[in-house]
C-alpha positions, 0 to 999 in steps of 0.5 A: 505499505508492508505485507504485515499490515495486510493480513495473510489473504493478500499481497502487496502485489494485489494493491492498486492506488486509484488514479483519482484518490484521497490521500492526505499528508500526515507529519510523523516522527521516526527516530529523530526524523520528521517526515510526511506520510500519505494516508488514505485508501487503496484497492485490493485488485484480487489475488492471482498469479503473475507467473509468466504474465506481463499484463493481466485483466482486472477482476470484474468484481469491484475492488475492496478498499484497504487503508494504506500508510505510505512512507517514503522509501528513504525512511524504510531503514529507520521505520521498522515494521508496521509503522 
């Protein structure tokens, strides 16, 4: 997931994957490489500063779902922006 996929109101640091989730593997081709990307929904836990904080309570409002496409780290250099 990239910040460019989220809009200006959220940060990748506000995203959480639920322990029970429904991620689906999808085969994609990037350049000459075929790989598997996971697609599904994550949750936006809310924005807020983590400055000088190691732990933080979750907001009381239920987290909003956000669609995610998770690409393996090794593919980032060939993936480009917002694949």
